[in-house]
C-alpha positions, 0 to 999 in steps of 0.5 A: 592621599586618596580618600578611603571608601567605607564599606556600605553598612548592611541594613538589619534584616527584618524578621519577616524577610528572614522568615521568608528566606528560611522557608525558601531554603527549606523548600529547596532542600526538601524538593529533590528528596521529595521527588526522589521518594515519589519516583521510588514508588513502583506504580509511578516509576512504571507509569513513567517508563510506560509513557516513555516507551509510548513516546518513543514508539510514536516518534519512531512511527513518525520518522518511518512515515516521514522517510516513506514520504507517505502523506495522504491515504487515498482510500482507507481499508475501513471505509467503503468508497463509492467512487473516488477519482483524482485527475493528474496531467498526462505524461509524454509516455503515450507519444512514443506509441501509436495513438488511438483516438477515443482511447489513448489517454488524454485525460489521466488520473487514478481512481478507487471504488468499492461498489463494483465488485462485491466482497463475496465475488472477491472471495470467490475470485480469491479461491480461484487464485488459491486453487491455482497457486496450490499447485506451485508457488515461488520460493521467494515472497511473490507468486504469480498465476496467469490463467491466460498464458498458464504461467505459474510460479514454481520454486525459482522458475515458471511453468505452464500449468496447462501443459505441466498438469494437463488433464488434472487442471479440470479437477482444480478449476471449474467452468464457473470459475472461468465464467466469474473471472470473465464477469469480473473483468467486464465490470472492471473494464466498464468502470475504467471506460466510464471514469475516463470517458471512453468506450468500453469496446475500445479497451482490449484486455492485454498481458500480463493480466495475473493473480499475485500472492505476496508474503514476507518470505525473503526474495530469492530471485528478481521476480520476487522483488515486487516493491521497486517503483516502476511505470507500467507503460515503460515496463509493459508497452502495451499497457494504457490502463491498469487496474488492481482488484484486491482480494484480501484486507490490509491489517486483517490478512496482512501487514505492509503491502499498501499500494503507493502512488509516488509524488514528490512530498505527497505520496498517495496510498491505497489500503487494500480491501477485498473487493476494492478496485484501484485503477489508473492510466499506465504512464509516468504520471502514475509512478507507483510501488507496493510496500513490502509485506511484513506478515500474512498474505496479500492477494490481488489480481492485476487486470490491464487494458490496451488501446491497441487491438494488436495487443489484445488477448482473449479471456481464459477458457476452461480447458 
């Protein structure tokens, strides 16, 4: 017969152990109800919900930033940039066009400066844009005014403002407006020449050079879809150097609308600031886009230069 096992005899529990076990049991029973009573206090519940909303907003902002690929701000709106330049390898886009030694880009890059055009000059230049665009404006979110060709957005189309409005133009603009326009163009041209180590006289103003006014109105035509990534040298073969003079302030006059240099995993953004000049070589090394404007109105002027004198245009003259 197999031997039977005896059950182990349980040692008597000491009074100290029993007391500790009872205290632990009491804490377990009491904790959930205590937490529940605390959560029922209105101020604590409100604080908890507020913290949750803040956390959700931060996570959403982080996800949107990650989707956009924006990882670095090249120039913030609140800072005054004396001069900032980033050199990048040139693309092959220039090889398919006639080369002009001493001008066609061999040194490529992008720069930003806030000390070439004053904020007062930017305000005066913006008033020129506002006066001209008051004569028309796109039905969509992007309106164009080109003082060189006379192109003006009106509805879903463009008109030549000089022919369309005739002598009335003299009541809209002044000779001083066009003189300031020329002075600003010259300052931008000298800035580009100095940054890239070329002669200013080798640069020729080219078309299109134009004012833009962008708001959050839904696009009506392809001309209103300004936010697509593009390469200026591909879009406009005459472009060798592109510049933008911003005439309004990011987060003060409008939201969205930042300028984005697109790079794999390392996009660089420029936050517009009135008087800020952003400039760059026009090839694929500077693929870029503009974010959609979510509110307000964004003003800027695009000033482009070519190394080919055959693509040059004259400064606009007061009619």
